[in-house]
N, C-alpha and C positions, 0 to 999 in steps of 0.2 A: 238697339242694333249697332254693332261696332263696324263702321265703314273703313276704318284705318287699314286693315289688311287688304281690303279690296282696292283702295286707292294706291297702296304701295305696289300691289300686283300690277295695276294699270300703268303706273309710272315706270316700273321695271320693264314691262313689255314694250312701252313706247320708246324707252331709251335703247332697248335691244334692237328695235326696228331701225332707229337712226344709226346705230353702230353698224348694223348689217348693210345698210345703204352705203355707208362710207367704205366698208370693206369690199363690197361687191363692185362699186364703181372704180375703186383703186386697183382691184385685182381683175377687173373685167369679168366678173362672174355673171354672164348673161345667158339667156336662152339661145342655144345654138340650133334653132330650127327655122329654116327659111320660110316654111309654110305658115308660121304663126304670124310674123310681122316683120317689117323692115326696120322697125324701131328696136332700140336696145331695151330689152325687158329683163329686169333683175330676177334671178332665180335663187332658190334657197331661203326665201323669206319665211318659210315654214319653221325655221328654227325657233320662232316665237312660241310655237305650240309645245316644244320641248321645254322651253323656259317656263311656260305656264304650268306644265306638269311638275317641274321642280319646285316652283313656288307653292303649288298645292300641297306637296309633300312637306314642305317647310312650315307652312301655316297650319296644317292639320296633322293629327296623329294617325298616320297610316300604319297599320300593323303588318302589312304585306308590301314588301319592296320589289316583288316580282315584276310588276309592270314598269316601275321606274327603271329597273335594269334593262328590261326588254326595249323600252322606249329609247334609252340612251344608246344601246347597241345599234338599234335600227336607225336612229338619227345620225350617228357618226358615219355609218356606211352609206346611207342615203345622201348625206351632204357631200361626201367624197364623190359620189356618182354625179351629183349636180355640177361639181367642179371639174372632174376629169373623165366622166363617162366610163364607169366600170362595166365589166362584161355582164351580160344578162344572167349567165350561170352563177357568178358570185353573188349577185343581188338576190336571186331566187334561193340560193343556199342559205344566206343570212336570214331571209324571210322565213324559210322553213324552220330554222333554228329558233327564231323568235316565236313562231306559231307553236312549235313544240313545247317551248317553255310555258306559254299560256295554257296549252292543252294539259300539261302535267299539273299546273296550278289549279285547274278546274276539273275535278273528276267527273263533273256532270257532262263534260264534252266527250261523248262516246258515240260511235266508234272512232277508231284512229284516223279515218279519212276526214274527220272534222278539221284536221291540221291543214289539209289541202283547201278546204272551204275558207279557213281563216286567211290563207295566202291570197285566194281569189278576192275575198272581201277587202283586204288592204289595197290590192291593186285596182279594185273598182274605184276607190277614192282617188287613186293616182290618175285614172282616166278622167275624173271630174276636173282635175287641174288643167285639162286641155282647153277649157272654155272659161272665159273671164267671168268671175262671180259664181260659177256653178259650185265649186268645192265649198266656198265659205257659206253661201246661202243654204246649201243642202245640209251641211253640218250644223248650222244654226237651227234649222228646223228639227233635226233629230234631238239635239240637246235641249231645245225649248220644250219638246214633247216629253222628254224625260222629266224635266222639272214640273211640267203641267201634271203629269201622271202622279207625282208625289202628293199632290193636294196640299202642299205646304206653302204658306205665305213667304214672301221674299225674306223677311227677317229671320224666319226659322231655317230657310235654305242656307243663308249666310252664316248663321250661328250653329247650325246643326251638324249633320254628319259630313265626313270627308268627301264622300262621293258627289253629293250635290254641290259642295263648295268647289270641287274640281270642275264640275260642269259649268258653274257660273264663271270661274276664272278663264276657262277655255272660250266661253262666249265673249268675254272681254277681248281675248286675243284674236278671235275671229272678226270682231268689229274693227279692230286696228288693221287686220289683214285686208279686209274688204275695202278700206279707205283707199288703197292703192291697186286693188284688183278688180273691184266692181266698176269697171269702166270699159268703154268701147275699145280704148287703147290702154291696156293695163300697164302700170308702172312696174309691178312685180308679180311673180307667181310663187306658189308655195314650193314648187320643186318636189322631188322625191323626199327631201328632208322634212317636208311638211305634210304632203298628201298621204304618204304611206303611214307616217306616224299618226296622223289624225285618224286614219282608218282603224289603226290598232287601238287608239284611245276610245273611239266611239264604240267599237265592239266590246271592249273591256267594260265600259260603263253599262252597256246593255246586259252583258253576261253577269256582272256583279249584282245587278238588280234581281236577276232571275235566280241566282244561286243562293240568295239570302245572306250573303256576307256583308252587305251594306246596311243602310237604314231599313228598318222593318216597317216604315210608314207606307211603303209601296203596296197598293192593293193588287194582289196577285190575280184577282179575277179580271182586272182591267189592264194589267200590264204583264201579259203572259209571254211565254217563249215565242209565240207567234209574232209578237211585235218586232222582233229582230229583223226578219225579212220585210215585214210590212213597213217599217220605218224608212226604208229606202226602196219601196216597191217600184217606183217609176224607173229608177236607175238599174235595179236588179233585173227588171223585165227588159229594158233597153240593152243592158250588157249581155243578158242571156241570148236574146235574139241575134245580136251582133256576132256573138261567139259562134252560134249555130250557122249563121250565114257565112262566116269566114272559113269554118271547117268545110262547109258544102262547096265553097269556091276554091278549096285547097290552098288557102293563104296561111302563111305562118302567123299564128295567133299572137306571137310576142312582138311583131313588128308594128310600128306606128301606122295608123290608118285614119280614115275619115268616114267610117261607116256607121257610127252611132247616129241615132235619130237627131240629136241636137247638132251634131257636126254637119249632117246633111242640110239642116235648116240654115245653119250659119254660113257654110262655105258654098253650098250649091243654090240655096234660095236667097242668099245675101241678107239674112235676118240679123238684127242687132243682137249680139251675144248677151248683153245685159238683160234685154227683154226675154230672151230664151231662158236665162238663168232664173229670172223672177217667175216665169211661167212654171218651170219645173218645181221651184221651191213652194209656190203657192198651192199648186196641185197636190204636192206631197204633204203639205201641212193640212190640207183638207182631208186627205186620206187618213193621216195620223189621228186627227181629232175625231173623225167618224169612228175609227177603230176603238179609240180609248173611251169615248163617251158611250158607245154602244155596248161596251163590256167585252169587246173582242170575240174570240171564238173561232173555231176551225172554219165554219161556213162563211163567216165574215171575211176571213183571210183569203179563202178561195174566191169569194166574190170580188175582192179587190184585185186579185191577179187575173 
């Protein structure tokens, strides 16, 4: 097993982290949300996820550059939003373009309104960034489940196909990210540059497994299309009920709020955000393992939700 590419990737990710800390502090790129904390919290640290994607493409022979282009476009616009607060209309427009590109790259995504679901999925990951540790731990659970479902040992994952190699490199980036985010008082957050991009990468990895364009080692009986919503079942349910509630209350769905279940626990019940993030992640991991080990199926998915 050749660990040199992995060590190089880890080193580059760590150096990128230090560089962004320097840039953010020098340019005062902090979270401009009074409700989050009186401390200065660096935003935009999610740039390391884009760097991890570029490293994966560099180290492995990807035949399709669609996602790299989509990630780059999304990362640039999202980073600008972290720095100067772009309009919601412009952000959604770019997200729709990116979702449309992914839609055209995967004919299995049918009908057309799947584009809207892709945008909702990406923004769901953006919601996770509102609580310390939630985004990183949740993404770790999903990617770890992808690797577990492959049935491949670590040495084959690292030396095998590009998809699993990217998952592994992203896990390294997530561990570095969590070092400053999985705290009661976070040092940094991913920002739109990380959360939305991570949402795109996660759904792409799940869709690639399902479309058969990646490694064929995946057992389709255990890793079906149903695993896509199941992989984030807790947050999908939380987001769905919160959306319904906001529509019922006639609140603008695009405005920031504190109506998610985890937000209610943190801000109204004064619970430790780190403990809440771990609770969500552990429960989701148990759900994923139950689904994968049992062989999945429609009734299992219905039972989970």
